[in-house]
C-alpha positions in Angstrom: -9.8 25.4 12.7 -11.8 22.9 11.1 -10.2 23.8 7.8 -6.7 23.3 9.6 -7.7 19.6 10.8 -8.9 18.8 7.4 -5.7 20.0 5.9 -3.6 17.7 8.3 -5.8 14.9 7.6 -5.5 15.2 4.2 -1.5 15.5 4.2 -1.4 12.4 6.4 -3.6 10.4 3.8 -1.4 11.6 1.2 2.0 10.3 3.1 0.3 6.8 3.8 -1.1 6.6 0.1 2.5 7.7 -1.2 4.0 5.2 0.9 1.8 2.4 -0.1 2.2 2.7 -3.7 6.1 3.6 -3.8 7.1 0.3 -1.3 4.0 -2.2 -1.0 2.0 -1.7 -4.1 2.8 -4.9 -6.6 3.6 -3.6 -10.3 3.2 -7.2 -11.7 1.5 -10.6 -10.7 3.7 -13.0 -8.7 4.1 -15.2 -11.3 6.3 -18.5 -11.4 9.5 -18.6 -9.9 11.7 -17.7 -6.9 10.2 -14.6 -4.7 13.3 -12.3 -5.7 15.4 -11.5 -9.0 18.4 -9.6 -9.5 19.0 -6.2 -11.4 22.2 -6.2 -13.1 24.3 -3.0 -13.5 22.7 -2.3 -17.2 19.4 -2.7 -15.6 18.4 -6.3 -17.0 16.4 -8.3 -14.3 17.3 -11.9 -14.2 16.3 -15.0 -12.4 18.4 -16.1 -9.5 20.6 -19.1 -9.6 20.6 -21.9 -6.8 23.5 -20.3 -4.7 21.8 -17.0 -4.7 18.6 -18.4 -3.6 20.4 -20.2 -1.2 21.7 -17.1 0.2 18.5 -15.1 0.1 16.7 -18.0 2.0 18.8 -17.8 5.2 18.1 -16.1 8.0 20.0 -12.9 9.1 19.9 -10.7 12.2 18.9 -6.9 11.4 22.3 -6.0 12.5 24.3 -8.3 10.3 26.5 -6.7 8.1 26.4 -9.5 5.5 22.7 -9.4 4.9 21.8 -8.9 1.4 20.7 -5.5 0.4 17.0 -5.8 -0.8 15.9 -2.9 -3.5 12.3 -1.5 -3.0 12.0 -0.2 -6.3 13.5 -1.0 -9.7 15.2 2.4 -10.4 16.5 2.6 -6.5 20.2 3.0 -6.4 22.5 1.2 -3.8 24.5 3.0 -1.7 27.7 3.1 -3.8 25.4 4.5 -6.7 24.6 1.5 -8.8 21.4 0.0 -9.9 22.1 -3.4 -9.7 21.0 -5.6 -6.8 18.0 -8.1 -5.3 14.4 -6.9 -5.6 11.0 -8.6 -5.1 9.6 -10.1 -8.3 6.2 -8.3 -8.0 8.2 -4.7 -7.7 9.5 -5.1 -10.9 7.7 -3.0 -13.6 5.4 -4.9 -16.0 7.5 -3.6 -19.0 10.9 -4.9 -17.7 11.2 -8.4 -19.0 12.6 -10.9 -16.3 15.4 -13.2 -18.1 16.3 -16.8 -17.3 19.5 -17.1 -15.2 
């Protein structure tokens, strides 16, 4: 009985740890610039222009169909199978260079 409880505790800790490192853990320091960057279809990451910054600074309701799609991981694909999309700067791997807009 004790080993079953320890097993479930291990599974819960494993799931929480995996979620943390996959979705929350920063892959780089905050650095300078806006909180978000954009991943192009070819995988190049670039800074946002003023129009995109203004768009991401707006308040959106959770059910708003016009709200931006924010990726949680660099390699994450959009619902239509593309790699492009907005992502938090700290979630871009250090090996990927962020180019000027």
